N, C-alpha and C positions, 0 to 999 in steps of 0.2 A: 504494500500500500504506500502510495506517495505521501510525502510530508503534507501537502495540501489537503489530501483526503483525510489524513489523521487530524489535522486542525479542524476541518469541518465536522468530523465525528465528535470532537470536544465541544464545539458550538452546539451541536444537536444534544449532546449529553447535558448541557447547561439548561436545556429546556426549549431550544428553538423548535417551534412546531410549524414554521412556515415552509415554503417551498425551498428545498435545498439548492435548486438551480438559481435562486435569488442570491445565494452567497457567492457572488463573483469575487474575483481577486481584488477588485478595487472598491467594493462596497464599503462605505464607512460604517464599521460595526458598531461604533459608539453612537454616532449621530443618528443612525437609522434605528437605534434601540435594540439591536440584536444582542448587544452586551451593554448592560448599564453599569454604573459605578459600583454597585453592590456586587455584581457578578464578576467584575474585572479581577478581583483577587482570587476568586474561585477558578476563573479561567486560567490565570497564571499558575496556580497550584496544580491544576490538572495537566497543563502543558509540561510543567517540571516533572511531574510523576510519569507521564506517558512517554516523554522523550528522554528522560534521564538526565536532565540539565538543571542548572540553577540559574534563575534570573536574578541578577544583582540589583540592589537598590537603585543604583545609577541607571539601570535599564528600565526601571518602572516608570515610564512616561508614555503618554497616550500615543505618540508617534509610532512606537513599537507594536501597538496593539490596535491601531485604527482599522487596518484592513487585513485580509487573509494574506495578501502579498507581504505586508510589513512583518507580520508574525512569522511567515515562512522565511523571510530574509534573516530575521533575528535567530531563528532556530538553526538555519543552515550555518550561520556564523558560529553558533555555539557548538554545533556538532562537528565542526571542522571539516 
């Protein structure tokens, strides 16, 4: 399974019940309400758990979690 697909699986596990096709690479996850401020920490925790990475405090800013593409870029960098 691709990183992108695994990220989408995390979004679905957070409770997204909309059309998965709507989760495009550039959809603003926060602005669109897919992930709200309360779910953001849970989202990060699930990403850490499922990808075996640690997101540092300095990486906890909206730009890294705005879109599927941004999350994927962060994870690719962390996974080396």
